[in-house]
N, C-alpha and C positions, 0 to 999 in steps of 0.2 A: 864423383863418390873417389876417396883415396885410397891405394891398394891394398892399407890395413884394412879399410873398412869393406873392400871389397873379398879380400880373404875371408874377413870374419863371417858377410854372408853364405858365400863359399859354404867354408864351415855346416852354419847352422839347416842350412838347406841339402848338403849329404847328410848329417845326421836324426833328420826329420826324413829324410826316404829312407832308413834304415828303422825308421818307427820310432825312434825315439822320441819322448814327448818334453824336454828341452825348454820346458818351467822357465829356471830361474836363466838359464844360457839364454834366450828368449831377451828376457827384459836385464841382464844383467850386461853381459855383454857387448852393447852398444858403450855403455859408457865406461868399460874401459877401455875400449877402442877412444873413444872420447880422451879419456885421461892421457892415454900415450901418445895423443896427438897434442896435448894440451902441451906437456911436459916436452917433447920434441923425441919423444924415442921411437926408433922402428924400428927396431925389437925386442921380445917379451925377455925377462932376467929374470931373477930372482926376485932382484932388490923392487924392479917395476910393479910385480906381480905385486911383493908383501905391499910396498907403499898404496898403490889403490885400495889391496884388501881391508889397510888395515885404518882407512881415512877417517878421522875426526867425525863424521858425522853421521857415524851408527853407533853404538850402547855396543862394549866391547864384551860386555857380559849375554847379550843378545848372540845368535848365531849368523849375525849377518856378515862377519869378516870370513867365518869357514866355508858358506858358501859362494863367498865372492874370489877367494881361493881355487874352492875346486872350477867355479868357471874356469881362471885366468889357466888352471892348470889343463883340463880340457881342451883349450883355443890353443896351449902351446903345445900340444904333441899334435895338434894337427898344422900347427905351424912350422914343426923342426921340418917335414916331412918337406917342405918348399924352403923354407931360412933355417940354414947349417949352423945359424947365429944365434940361434934360439933355445935358449936352456929352461929347462922345465922345472917347475917349483917342485921340490919331494913333496913327501906328503909328511905330515906331521908339522908344519913349519907353523899354522894357524890351526889351534882345535876349539871344540865347543861339545861339552856334555851337556844333553837334553835334560833338562830340568822335568819330569811332568808333573804338571798341574793338579791339583787335585779338580775329579769336575762340583759343581753343582749339579745334585739329584733333587728335582722339582715334583714334589706330590703332584696329586690328582688334581688338588684343589689350584696348584699354584698353572696348572696348565688350562682348568675353567674359568680361571680368574685372564687370563693375556687373552685367551679367546673373547671374552664379554666383552672386555676392554677391546680389541678391539671393534666390536662394533657400537660401542658405547662412540669412540673417539673418533672413527674414520667416518666421514660424511657420505661418501662415494658406496653405494648400496654393491658394487661390486669387486671393489678395490676393498673391499671390508668381509665378503665374502672369500674371498681369495687369500688375504691374509689370514681368516679362521679356518680355511680348508688346510694352509698349508700349515701354522702350526698343528691342526690336527692330527697332519700326514706324519709328518717331522715324530709326534710325539708316539702315536700308534706303530709308525716300521721301524724307525732307527734310520731311517735314508740320511743320505748327505746331502744337505740344500740344493748344491748342485744339480745330484740328480733328481730331487723333486721340480724345480721347478725345470727343466729341462722335459719330463715328460710330454710324451706326445699321447694323442685321446686314442690312439692305436693302442698304446701301449697298457690298456688296461682290459682285463677277458672278464668281464662282468658275469658270465656264466659261471667260470672255476672262480671267482675271485683272487685275482692273480695280479699281481702287476708287474711290468717288464722293466727290469734298469738294465739300460743298452749302454754300453762301450764305455765302462763308468771307470775310475781310478784304478789305475795299474791294466788300463785297457780290459774291464772282467766286466761279464753280463750275467745276471743272474734272476730269478724269479723268485719275489715273495707273496706267500698266500695272505690271503688278507683277513681278518674278523670281520662276520657279516656286517657288526654293529661298523663297519670303516667304510664297507663295501656301500652301503645305504649311505651314511656321512657323504660320500666322496657323488653316489649317485643325484644327491638331494642339488649338490653347487653342481655339475653338470649341467642339471635342469635349470637350474637359474641363473645359472652362465648364458646360456644358449637363450632366454629368452631375455636379457639386458642387452647381450651384444652377441643379436645373430648373425652378424657377417664380419668376423674377426680376423687379421692380419693372417693371425699364427696358429701352426696347427699342436701346438703344446697345451698341455690339459689344461694348465691353469693361465691365466691372462688376466694384463692390468684392465683400467676403466677403458682402453682406448686400445683394447682386443691384440694387444701386443705380448711378447711373453715376459714374466716378471723379470726383472730387474735386481740382480743379488743383492748390489749397496745397498738401493730402494727398501728390498725386504731389510734389513740389517738394520738402519735408523731406522724404520719401523718398526721395529722389534723391540732395539735399547727405550726407543718412550714408551713401550707396551709396560715393560718392566717396570720403568719409573714410575707411571702414572698407578699402574695395576698394585703396586708395592711388592713385587714380588722378588726375593732374596734382600730387603731389608732386614739388618741385621744379621744377615750373615757373612762371615769371612772370606767365603769366595765370591765372585763378582762370577754372575749368572752370565751364560752366554746363548747362542744359537744352539753352537755344535753340542753345549750339553744335553740338549735334549736325544741327542745318538744317544749318548753316554747314560743319560737317563735310563733309555729304554732297553740297553745292555744292562745295568745295575736293576733293573726289576723283573729283566727276565729270570739272571742269573738268584735273585730272593725266589722267586716263584718254584724253580725246580727245585735250591735247596730245601724250600720248606716242607714241599711234594716229598721230599726221599730218594730224587732221583739222582743217580751216577753223572753230577754234572762235569765233571773229569771227561767223558766217554760223550756230553752233550756237547762240550765247548766248540767240536769243531765243525757242526750241526750252526751253533751261531754267528761263529767266524765267515761259515758259509754264507751266513744270512745277511751276513752282516757288510760283506764285501774288502774283508780284509786279506791281506795278500796272506796270512799265513797264520796258526793258532796262537801263535806268540803275543799278537798284538792284542791278540783276545785275551791271553789270562792277566791281562792288564786291569782290569777290571774287577777281578778276586779280590784286589788291596784296595780299590777305586771309591770303597763306601764303607764305616761301621757297622753296617749292620753285616752287609757282606763277611765281613773279617769274623765277627762273631759267631755268624753260620757254619763257617768254616773251621773253625777251634772249635765250638761243639761236635760237629763231624767228625774232627779228628778224635778230641777227648771221648766219643763213643764208640772210635774202631779201637781205639787203644784197650778201652775196659774191656771188650769184645773180645781180643784177643792181648790179654795180658804176659 
């Protein structure tokens, strides 16, 4: 291992020990080090960092250039304490303005069609049941896919009807109350799972046909196949994604609150906690995520103006 690679490894080890996730740095920093070694650069400079960040293998309109520069800047701050020749790239050299992508809002019929299609096209009974249950769980709870596939059997409280999501994004844990129908569906899956796979090698609630944890990428590929074969999203200007199940849950919750005449502003922090958002600001985005929500919010505002001329 070269001295530069050793420095990078020490940097990642130190930051992780301090509790930082470093998902981007762990993946991108080795590429930065390899780039520096390829061009013969022993010291980080603004020119080296900028040249690597703006390599033409990524779309300038994407966030890749900005994320690369963030990784290079963080490593440079560490390296500056070891190599005084290091130059830390200033903030603002590479910028990226995130563009919110409108979500595809699934209907109840869309969810039913996807689950039915899984039962029709997936030949293995356990895998079919796992995919159906995972789709239903995402739609019913708004959980992230990674949270759902990491659930342990012990995370479900069958008596209280609560599922525990542990150490998820931002290292947060939370408990989600479930509808009785969701608990029944999960119990039905658990019974079939144990009958078809009595000796699993994993303690996860959802398992593959081999009794192992569900692989995110495999489920993603299966989900895209189901979308196509079930015809969900045909004719829509927005391509449906797995994560839109989470958006759908949030939007439907807000629509239900508006229709019931609830104080949505006061309830938003509750939805934020349920979804595991870092702060309510991330949840406010959903107010503009669907035309129906905009119409309901506008109607509420108009009624308020009429009552307080």
